[in-house]
C-alpha positions as CSV (number, residue, x, y, z in Angstrom):
1,X,162.7,60.9,-243.2
2,X,163.2,59.5,-239.8
3,X,165.2,56.3,-240.0
4,X,165.0,55.5,-236.3
5,X,162.4,53.3,-234.9
6,X,160.0,54.5,-232.1
7,X,162.2,52.9,-229.5
8,X,165.4,54.7,-230.8
9,X,164.0,58.2,-230.8
10,X,166.1,60.3,-228.5
11,X,164.6,63.0,-226.3
12,X,165.9,66.5,-226.4
13,X,168.4,67.6,-223.7
14,X,166.6,69.2,-220.8
15,X,169.7,70.3,-219.0
16,X,172.1,73.0,-220.4
17,X,175.6,72.8,-219.1
18,X,177.5,76.0,-218.4
19,X,180.9,74.5,-218.2
20,X,182.2,75.8,-221.5
21,X,180.8,79.3,-220.9
22,X,182.5,79.3,-217.4
23,X,185.8,78.4,-219.0
24,X,185.5,81.2,-221.5
25,X,184.6,83.8,-218.8
26,X,187.5,82.6,-216.6
27,X,190.0,82.9,-219.5
28,X,188.7,86.4,-220.3
29,X,189.0,87.4,-216.6
30,X,192.6,86.2,-216.5
31,X,193.4,88.0,-219.7
32,X,192.0,91.4,-218.5
33,X,193.7,91.1,-215.1
34,X,197.0,90.4,-216.7
35,X,196.8,93.2,-219.4
36,X,195.4,95.8,-216.9
37,X,198.7,95.8,-215.0
38,X,200.6,96.7,-218.2
39,X,198.5,99.9,-218.7
40,X,200.4,103.0,-217.6
41,X,199.0,106.4,-217.1
42,X,201.6,109.0,-218.2
43,X,199.8,112.2,-218.0
44,X,200.4,115.3,-220.2
45,X,204.0,116.4,-220.8
46,X,204.5,120.1,-221.0
47,X,207.7,122.3,-221.2
48,X,207.5,124.8,-218.4
49,X,209.4,128.1,-218.7
50,X,212.4,128.7,-216.6
51,X,212.5,131.6,-214.1
52,X,215.6,133.7,-213.4
53,X,214.8,134.0,-209.7
54,X,212.9,131.6,-207.5
55,X,211.4,131.5,-204.0
56,X,213.0,129.3,-201.4
57,X,210.9,126.2,-200.9
58,X,210.9,124.6,-197.5
59,X,211.5,120.9,-197.2
60,X,208.2,119.2,-196.6
61,X,209.5,115.7,-195.6
62,X,211.7,114.5,-192.7
63,X,213.2,111.2,-193.8
64,X,214.2,108.6,-191.3
65,X,215.9,105.4,-192.5
66,X,216.2,102.4,-190.2
67,X,218.8,99.6,-191.0
68,X,218.6,96.0,-189.9
69,X,221.4,96.7,-187.5
70,X,219.3,99.3,-185.6
71,X,221.0,102.4,-187.0
72,X,219.0,105.5,-187.6
73,X,219.7,107.9,-190.5
74,X,217.9,111.3,-190.4
75,X,217.9,113.0,-193.8
76,X,221.0,110.9,-194.7
77,X,223.0,111.6,-191.6
78,X,223.5,108.9,-188.9
79,X,221.9,109.7,-185.6
80,X,222.1,107.8,-182.3
81,X,218.8,106.2,-181.0
82,X,218.7,108.5,-177.9
83,X,219.2,111.6,-180.0
84,X,216.6,110.9,-182.7
85,X,213.8,112.5,-180.8
86,X,215.5,115.8,-180.3
87,X,216.8,115.9,-183.9
88,X,213.3,115.3,-185.3
89,X,211.9,117.9,-183.0
90,X,214.4,120.6,-184.2
91,X,213.7,119.8,-187.8
92,X,209.9,120.0,-187.2
93,X,210.3,123.4,-185.5
94,X,212.2,124.6,-188.6
95,X,209.5,123.3,-190.9
96,X,206.2,123.1,-189.1
97,X,204.2,121.7,-192.0
98,X,206.5,118.8,-192.6
99,X,205.7,115.1,-192.6
100,X,207.8,112.2,-191.3
101,X,208.7,109.5,-193.9
102,X,210.0,106.2,-192.4
103,X,212.1,104.0,-194.6
104,X,212.7,100.9,-192.6
105,X,214.5,97.9,-194.0
106,X,212.3,94.8,-194.2
107,X,214.7,93.0,-191.8
108,X,214.8,96.0,-189.3
109,X,213.4,95.5,-185.8
110,X,209.8,96.7,-185.6
111,X,210.6,98.2,-182.2
112,X,212.9,100.8,-183.9
113,X,210.1,101.8,-186.3
114,X,207.6,102.1,-183.5
115,X,210.0,104.2,-181.5
116,X,210.2,106.7,-184.4
117,X,206.4,106.6,-184.8
118,X,205.9,107.4,-181.1
119,X,208.2,110.4,-181.4
120,X,206.3,111.6,-184.5
121,X,202.9,111.1,-182.8
122,X,204.0,113.1,-179.7
123,X,205.1,116.0,-182.0
124,X,201.9,115.8,-184.1
125,X,203.6,114.8,-187.3
126,X,202.0,112.9,-190.1
127,X,203.8,109.6,-190.5
128,X,204.3,108.0,-193.9
129,X,205.7,104.6,-194.4
130,X,207.8,104.2,-197.5
131,X,207.4,100.8,-199.3
132,X,208.2,99.3,-202.7
133,X,205.6,97.7,-204.9
134,X,205.9,94.0,-205.1
135,X,206.1,92.4,-208.6
136,X,205.6,88.8,-207.6
């Protein structure tokens, strides 16, 4: 029951468009990227027993904070720029396996951080830069 005449017969489509499939894949990709950041990995919680005596644990990190004004704080105590090297050296001699953690303010002068990194490199310390995760 073909009601069209011979001149009105339409040919089948020879080209298949992938536009709608691309839209669906893009939406799925965005969905999985957004939901994957909400997944947290908590690990297993256990209640450990308490000991009545404990061994003295050495501090494994030397913390250096640098403010935007160029002030240095070594483990929470303010230290002058010219004394920071000797103070880090003495802490490193007390704890030979320690690492140096630099906590520089984002507005701090980069030369101050490089100064501390050079001191750590000369002492053979491992340098860690403390940062915060950006949630933008």
